N, C-alpha and C positions, 0 to 999 in steps of 0.2 A: 674224798669225794671225787668221782670220775667226772671230768669236764671234757666232753667230746669235741668242744670247739676250740681248744687250745692248739695253736699251730704246731707245737712240738709233737703232741700226740697224733695229730692228723697226719703229719709227715711220716711218723714212725709206723703207723698201721694203715697207710694208704692202700696197700694191696687188698685189704678187706673190702674196699669200696665196691668193686664189681660183684663180690659175693653177696653183700647186702642188697645190691641192686637186683640181682637175680632172684633173691628171696621175695623182694617186693613185687617183681613182675609176675612170679608164679602165684603168689598169694592173691594179688588183685585180678590176675587173669582168670583163675579158677572161680573167682567170686562172680564173674559174669553169669554163667549158668546157674549158680547158686541163687543170685538175686532174681534172675528170670523166673525160677521156680517159686521163690518166696513171694513174688509179687502177685501170684495167683491165689495166695492165701492171706496176705496182709497188705494194707494200704502203704503207698510208697514213703511218705514223709515219716510216719510212725515207725516203719521198718528201718529206714536209714538212720533216723535220729535215736531211737531207743537202743538199737544195737551199739551205736557209737558211744552213748552215755554209759552203757553197761561195760563196754570195752575200756572206757576211761577209768571207771571204778576199779576194774581188775588190774589195770596198769598201776593205778595209785596204790593198791594193796601190795602189788609186787615190789614197788619202789620202797614201801615201808619195810617189807620183809628183807630187802637188800640193805636196809638202814640208810637209804637215800632220803634226803629231806624233801618235803613237798612245798616248802616255803619258797616264795618268789619275791626277790627284791623289788622294791617299788619302781626302780628305773627299768626293770625288765617288762613290766606289765604292758606298756603300749605296744612293744614289738611282739609280745606273746599273743595279744588279742588280734593284732593286725594279721599275723601269720595264720592264726586259727580261722579268721574270716575268709582269707584268700585261699588257703590250702584245704579247708574242710567245708565250712558253711557254703561258700559261694559255689564250689565245685559240685557238691551234692544237690543243692537246691536247683541250680541252673540246669545241670545235666538231667535231673529228674523231670523238670518242667519241659525241657526241650523234647523229650520223648512223647509229649502230648501232641506235638505237631510233626515230628520226624520219625521215620523208621529207625530202629536201633543202629543199623549199619551206617546210615547217613549221619546220625548224631555222633557216632564213634569216629567217623572219618574227620568231622570238624573238630571234635574234642582232641584228637591226637595230632592236630597241627600245633599243639602246645610247644613242642621242642623248637619249632621255628621261632615263635614269639620269645621263648626263653633265650635262645641264642642271640636274637636281635637285641633284647633288653640287656642281656649280660655284657654285650660289647661295650656300650657307653658307660654302663653303671659299674661293672666289675672289671672292665678292661680285658675280657676274654675274647680275643680276636678269633673269628672263625678260621680254623686251620683247614688246609686242604683235606686232611684225613677226616676231620669231623664233617666237612661239607659232603664228601663222598658218602660217609656213613648216613647222613641225613637223607640224601637222595636215595640210597639203597633202602632205607626204612620206609620212605614214602612209596617206593616201588612195591614193596611188600604189602603195604596197606592198600594201594591201588589194585593190586592183584586180588586181594581178599574181598574188597568191596566192589570191584569193577563189574561183577555179574549183575548187581542190582541197579547200577546206574545212579545218577544223581540229577535230580530235576529241581532247580531252585525256583519254585513257583511262589506267587504271592501268598498262597495259603500256608506255605511252609516258612515264610519270613520270620514270624515270631520264634519258631524253634531254631532257625539258623542263627538269629541274633543271640539267643540265650546260650546256645552251645558255643558260639564264638566268644561270648563274654566269659563263660566258664573256663575256656581254654586260656584266654588272656589273663584271667584272674589267677589261675594256678601257675602260669608262667611267671607272673609278677610275684606271686608268693614264693616261688622257688628262688628267684633272684634276690628277693627281699631277705629271705632266710640266710643267704650267703653274705649279703651286705651288712645285715644287722643280726649276727648270730645270737641265739638264745642260750646264754651261758648257764645252763642247768644240766644236771645229770640226764642222759638221753631218755630214760624211761619216764622221769618226771616231766620233761619237756613234752613228750608224746602224750602223756596222760592229760596235761593241762590243755594242749592244743585240741585234742579230740573232744574233750569234755566241753570246752568253751565253744567249739565249732558245732557240736551236735545238740547241745542243750536247746537253743532256740528252735531248731528243726523239730525236736521232740515236742516242745510246747505247742507249736503251730499245728503239728500233726494231730496231737491229742484234742486240740480245740476244733479242728475242722473235719477230721476224718472219723469214721466209725470202724472200730477194730473188733473182730470176733475171734478171740483166742480159741474158742471151742472148735473152730473150723480148721485149726492148724493140725496137720497130720504128724505122725511120729517122724517121718522123714523131714518134714518141715522144721520140727524142733531141733533135730540134729544139724540141719543146715543153718539154723539160727546160731547154734554154737559155733559153727565154722565162721559165719559172717562176723560174729563178735570177737572170737579169739584170734582167728587167722587174719581176717581183713584189717581189723582195727588194732589189735595188739601186736601181732608179729609183723605184718606187712608195713604198717605205719611206722613202727619203731625202726624197722630196717630201712625204710625210705629216709627218715631223718638221719640215720647213721650213714647211709650212702651219700646223702647231701653234704654231710660234714666232711666227707673224705674225697669227694669228686668235684670237679668244676660243675657249675650249674648247668651248662649246656650239655655236658656228657651225661649227667644224671637224667636230664630231660629226654635226651635221645633214648636212653635205656628204657624208659617207660613205654616206648613204642612197641615193645614186645608184648605188652599187656593185651591189646585187642586180638593179636594173633593167637596167643595162648588161650584166650577166652573163646575164640571161635572153634579151635581144635577141641577144647574141653567140652563145649556145647555139642559138638558133633558126636563125641563119645558118650556123654551123659544124657543128652536130650535127643539124640539121633537126628541132628540137623545135618544138612549136606556138608560133605567133606570131599572135595575133588582136587584136581591139579592146581587150581587157583589158590586154594587154602594151603596146600603143601608148598607151593612156590613162595607164598607170602611168609610162611614160617621160616624157610631157608633164608630169604632175603633179609627179613627183619632181624633174626637172631645173628646173622653175619654182620649186619650193620651195628648191632649193639656191641659185639666183640671188637669190631674195628674202632668204634667210638671210645671204648674204654681201654684201648691199648696205651 
């Protein structure tokens, strides 16, 4: 059975870490315009939760096909549930609710302060001292985000306070989950670990969504059904498995910095797919952020 958390394996295949990180960033980045389109046809909690649960079922089936066991030792359950709540449930719910008070650009700007918190938490918890190279990479990544969001400005008014708090809590929670997963690795086959975390994390979202939201599947267009396939297979199956694989092979702070490519890819993809503005600021952001990711993963 493959155990991706064993140090000997991690050291031997460490160069694959940036590749997994790139797959994650592309998968999550393209999911921005996908989700934006789908929210015009389906309610948010049901959309995020149901696709996640279905993705977890597909991952579980793949694990069985690969002859990986789905059993979880009793000692692993506490860290598995904790990681699922921090990395999946909290992020999806809090970021989704933050959008009720904030424009998407402002919510994303707060959300992707996550690498700062991950780097700060990883220092005392994991002993990952911020190196000069990583600090420069972090500054470059924020320069990219500032470029891409700067045209919209940011006004922290009292009306936006609930959204600001929720987005910040989501970023802190995901950062804590990133460091937690490094401190207390889940010693399961990678696909099994991803299936359980996504399933545990999305099930309560699905239940709440079905209880309080009204879903009209007959209004989903053919394009919407194809995008649902993308959201389920690429976002939850491929991208999340790649994220856990990258996290197993890279320092927590480096993996966190790597996710800052997600909003840049999302904006560029939105410009192409949804005909949203794409100017010098977006192009500069893409260059700055991708250069920062390359620098951080050296």
